[in-house]
C-alpha positions in Angstrom: 74.1 131.2 197.4 77.3 133.3 197.5 78.8 134.1 200.8 79.4 137.9 201.0 83.0 138.6 200.6 85.0 141.7 201.7 86.6 142.9 198.4 89.5 144.5 200.3 90.3 141.4 202.4 94.1 140.7 202.7 94.3 136.9 202.5 97.6 136.9 204.2 96.1 138.2 207.4 92.3 138.1 207.2 91.2 134.5 207.9 87.9 135.4 209.5 86.1 136.6 206.4 84.6 133.2 206.1 81.3 131.4 206.7 81.5 129.2 209.8 79.4 127.3 212.3 82.1 126.4 214.8 84.6 128.8 216.3 88.2 127.8 217.0 87.2 127.5 220.7 84.5 124.9 219.7 81.5 127.2 220.2 78.5 126.9 217.8 77.7 130.2 216.0 74.7 131.0 213.9 74.8 131.2 210.1 71.4 130.8 208.5 72.8 130.1 205.1 74.8 127.1 206.5 72.7 125.9 209.4 69.8 124.5 207.3 72.2 122.2 205.5 73.4 120.5 208.7 70.2 120.5 210.7 70.3 116.7 210.9 73.9 116.6 212.4 73.4 115.5 216.0 76.0 114.5 218.6 76.3 111.0 217.2 77.1 112.4 213.7 79.6 114.8 215.2 81.3 111.9 217.0 81.5 110.2 213.6 83.1 113.2 212.0 85.5 113.5 214.8 86.5 109.9 214.5 87.2 110.2 210.8 89.4 113.2 211.3 91.4 111.4 214.0 91.9 108.4 211.7 93.0 110.6 208.8 95.5 112.3 211.0 96.9 108.9 212.0 97.2 107.8 208.4 99.1 111.0 207.7 101.4 110.5 210.8 102.2 107.0 209.6 102.9 108.2 206.1 105.4 110.8 207.3 107.1 108.3 209.6 107.4 105.6 206.9 108.9 108.1 204.4 111.4 109.2 207.0 112.3 105.6 207.6 113.0 105.1 203.8 109.9 102.9 203.2 108.2 105.5 201.0 109.7 107.7 198.4 107.7 110.7 199.2 104.6 111.8 201.2 102.3 114.9 201.0 101.1 115.6 204.5 97.6 116.9 205.2 97.8 117.7 208.9 95.5 120.7 209.7 93.3 120.1 206.6 91.2 117.2 208.0 88.0 119.2 208.4 88.0 120.4 204.8 88.6 116.9 203.5 86.3 114.9 205.8 83.6 117.5 206.0 83.2 117.9 202.2 83.7 114.2 201.4 81.0 113.1 203.8 78.4 115.0 201.7 78.9 112.9 198.6 76.8 110.0 197.5 78.5 106.8 196.7 77.9 107.3 192.9 79.4 110.8 192.7 82.9 110.8 191.2 85.7 112.7 192.8 89.0 114.0 191.3 91.5 114.6 194.1 95.0 116.0 194.2 97.8 114.2 195.9 97.0 115.6 199.4 93.4 114.5 199.8 94.0 111.7 202.2 90.8 112.4 204.1 88.7 112.4 201.0 90.1 109.0 199.9 89.5 107.7 203.5 85.9 108.7 203.5 85.4 107.3 200.0 86.5 103.9 201.2 90.2 103.6 200.4 92.0 100.7 202.0 95.2 101.0 204.0 97.4 100.0 201.1 95.8 102.5 198.8 97.4 105.4 200.8 101.0 104.1 200.5 101.5 101.9 197.5 101.7 104.8 195.1 104.3 106.6 197.2 106.3 103.3 197.3 106.2 103.0 193.5 104.7 99.5 193.4 102.7 97.8 190.7 99.6 99.8 189.5 100.6 102.4 192.0 97.2 102.7 193.8 93.5 101.7 193.8 91.1 101.0 191.0 89.2 104.3 190.6 85.9 102.6 190.1 86.1 100.7 193.4 85.5 104.0 195.3 84.4 106.3 192.5 87.5 108.4 193.0 90.2 109.1 190.5 93.8 108.3 191.3 95.5 111.2 193.0 96.6 113.8 190.5 100.3 114.9 190.6 100.1 117.5 187.8 98.9 120.7 189.5 95.3 121.5 188.6 94.9 119.0 185.8 92.1 117.2 187.8 89.8 120.2 187.4 89.6 119.6 183.6 89.1 115.9 184.2 86.2 116.6 186.6 84.5 118.9 184.1 84.9 116.3 181.3 83.3 113.7 183.5 80.5 116.1 184.5 79.8 116.8 180.8 79.3 113.0 180.4 77.0 113.0 183.4 74.9 115.7 181.8 74.6 113.8 178.5 73.6 110.7 180.4 70.9 112.7 182.2 71.6 111.3 185.7 71.9 113.4 188.9 75.4 112.4 189.7 77.9 115.1 190.5 81.7 115.3 189.9 84.1 117.2 192.1 87.6 118.4 191.8 90.0 119.3 194.7 92.9 121.6 194.2 95.0 124.0 196.3 95.3 127.8 196.3 98.5 127.5 194.2 96.6 125.5 191.5 94.1 128.3 191.2 96.8 130.2 189.2 97.1 127.4 186.7 95.5 127.7 183.3 93.9 124.2 183.7 91.8 125.4 186.6 90.6 128.5 184.9 89.9 126.7 181.6 87.8 124.2 183.7 85.8 127.0 185.2 85.1 128.4 181.7 83.9 125.0 180.4 81.9 124.2 183.5 80.0 127.5 183.3 79.5 127.5 179.6 78.0 124.0 179.6 76.4 124.3 183.1 77.7 120.9 184.1 77.2 119.3 187.5 80.6 119.8 189.0 81.9 121.2 192.3 85.3 122.9 192.6 86.9 122.7 196.1 89.9 125.1 196.5 91.8 124.2 199.6 93.4 127.5 200.5 96.1 126.2 202.9 98.0 129.6 202.7 101.1 128.2 201.0 101.7 127.0 197.4 105.0 125.2 198.3 107.0 128.3 199.4 104.8 131.0 197.9 102.2 132.6 200.2 98.6 132.9 198.9 98.7 136.7 199.3 101.2 136.8 196.4 98.9 134.8 194.1 95.6 136.3 195.2 95.1 139.8 196.4 91.4 139.1 197.0 89.5 136.0 198.2 89.8 133.2 195.7 86.1 132.4 196.0 85.5 135.9 194.5 86.8 134.7 191.2 84.1 132.1 190.5 81.2 134.6 190.1 83.3 136.2 187.3 82.8 132.9 185.5 79.1 132.8 186.3 79.6 130.2 189.1 78.2 130.7 192.6 80.7 130.4 195.4 81.2 130.2 199.1 84.2 130.9 201.3 84.2 128.8 204.4 86.3 128.2 207.5 88.2 125.1 206.3 89.0 124.1 209.9 85.2 123.9 210.7 84.0 120.4 209.7 80.4 121.5 210.0 80.8 124.4 207.7 82.6 122.3 205.2 79.9 119.7 205.3 77.2 122.3 204.9 79.0 124.0 202.0 79.4 120.8 200.1 75.7 119.8 200.6 74.7 123.2 199.2 77.0 122.8 196.2 75.9 119.3 195.5 72.2 120.2 195.7 72.8 123.1 193.3 74.4 120.7 190.8 71.8 117.9 191.2 69.0 120.3 190.4 70.5 121.3 187.1 71.9 124.7 188.2 75.4 123.9 187.1 78.7 124.2 188.9 79.6 125.7 192.3 82.8 126.7 193.9 84.0 126.3 197.5 87.1 128.0 199.0 88.0 126.3 202.2 90.4 128.5 204.2 92.7 126.3 206.2 96.4 125.7 206.9 99.1 123.2 205.9 100.7 122.5 209.3 103.5 120.4 207.9 105.8 120.6 204.8 104.5 120.7 201.3 105.9 117.2 200.9 108.6 115.4 202.9 111.2 116.8 200.6 110.3 120.3 201.7 111.6 122.4 204.7 108.9 124.9 205.6 111.0 126.6 208.3 112.9 128.3 205.4 109.9 130.3 204.3 107.4 130.7 207.3 107.8 131.6 210.9 107.0 129.7 214.1 104.4 132.3 215.3 102.3 131.8 212.2 102.3 128.0 212.6 101.4 128.3 216.3 98.5 130.7 215.5 97.0 128.1 213.2 97.7 125.3 215.7 95.3 127.0 218.0 92.7 126.7 215.3 93.1 122.9 215.1 90.0 121.3 213.4 90.0 118.2 215.6 90.4 120.1 218.9 87.4 122.3 218.2 85.0 119.4 217.6 86.2 117.8 220.8 85.5 121.0 222.6 82.0 121.1 221.2 81.3 117.4 222.1 82.6 117.9 225.6 80.3 120.9 226.0 77.4 118.7 224.9 78.4 115.9 227.2 79.1 113.6 224.3 82.8 113.2 224.8 84.2 111.1 227.6 87.3 108.9 228.3 85.6 105.8 227.0 84.9 107.4 223.6 88.4 108.9 223.5 89.9 105.5 224.2 87.7 103.8 221.5 88.8 106.3 218.8 92.5 106.0 219.9 92.2 102.2 219.6 90.7 102.5 216.1 93.5 104.9 215.1 96.1 102.5 216.4 94.6 99.6 214.4 94.5 101.7 211.2 98.0 102.9 211.7 99.2 99.4 212.1 97.4 98.3 208.9 99.0 101.2 207.0 102.4 100.2 208.2 101.8 96.5 207.5 100.6 97.3 204.0 103.8 99.3 203.4 106.3 96.8 204.9 104.5 93.8 203.3 104.4 95.3 199.8 106.2 93.1 197.2 108.0 94.8 194.3 107.6 93.0 191.0 110.6 92.2 188.8 111.7 95.2 186.8 111.0 93.4 183.5 107.3 93.4 184.5 107.1 97.0 183.5 106.4 95.8 180.0 103.5 93.5 181.1 100.0 94.7 180.1 101.3 97.6 177.9 99.3 96.3 174.9 96.2 94.2 174.8 97.8 91.9 172.2 101.5 90.9 172.1 103.5 92.0 169.1 107.1 91.8 167.7 108.0 95.3 168.8 107.2 94.6 172.4 109.2 91.3 172.1 112.2 93.3 170.9 111.9 95.7 173.8 111.6 92.9 176.3 114.8 91.2 174.9 116.8 94.4 175.0 115.6 95.3 178.6 116.3 91.8 179.8 119.9 92.1 178.5 120.2 95.5 180.1 119.1 94.1 183.5 121.5 91.2 183.2 124.3 93.7 182.9 123.6 94.8 186.4 123.6 91.3 187.7 127.1 90.7 186.1 128.3 93.9 187.8 127.1 92.7 191.2 128.8 89.3 190.7 132.2 90.9 189.9 131.9 93.3 192.8 131.0 90.6 195.3 133.9 88.2 194.1 136.8 87.9 196.5 139.8 89.9 195.1 142.8 87.9 194.0 145.9 87.9 196.2 149.3 88.6 194.7 150.2 85.0 195.2 147.1 83.9 193.4 147.8 86.3 190.6 151.3 85.0 190.2 150.0 81.5 189.8 
């Protein structure tokens, strides 16, 4: 199933050439291709999706605040992209394997990441982050687009094993210009492997607008590789859930890869080291703020009589608890001794590693000596004379 694309769409301005089930005002609209994939989603399921998105936004808010306070080295915000992440991730089975970028906070949350898993990597502590096999999700990839190849390699193994697992790779619109992503599409198509590509088109690759990188919809590239694609409203959690269910079903039935372009917006900076006011205007940000993915689900739930003050208070309390846990995990993190960087480098000890340890220990002792001399009370002229 390929959503019909307008071949002359200008991605810088045309954000409505997408498949959707929920308008920015929270009204349900009909799309036969999507509706059948979410026919089971009732008010209770919608409330659950809403809760997850609120929790993800709270994790993100805490991450930004902790970095600003000097507790984290860096943070990659995901505000505005909660529907893309939560909607697609909720479609996975537990045994599917996901390869995220560094911004998929919502995907990792849905997959079962613990509070510490979101912050320890950005703090630079031991092991950096979670064990991938605990939640069947690879550690967040920093190299732009590399995870697409990793996902395809994993999917090739799935095909050899003959199971109906599926692998998935998440990357941004900027990464779609990388050779790694295009090579991954070639391999996935050639070997018809069970993998789903999710391109989160958040309009900006750091400071480069998507219209510079893609003159036509990014989802339109996939059919050129022989891969079916769909371009959906990335701020519509129902459309994102439906699109991923379609893509996973396609892969599980031996039909090979699928491609989803989720059109959304990065409300904050690329990372906390970035100043987005230098390359985009306030009017653009405000236009997208009115398309908020959480607000539109709340509007739908209120229209269905499934959102009241009690539910709002319950979700807010859950968010407060999770926020406190993320903060506690950060502030309670214990840094190991620097010499520990050489632990577990090799399975068996050897003389070369011993030499490295001896040299590094001496190097570290040099810093201790410097601190002692700096902290010592300076001698007076009288003392010097004596």
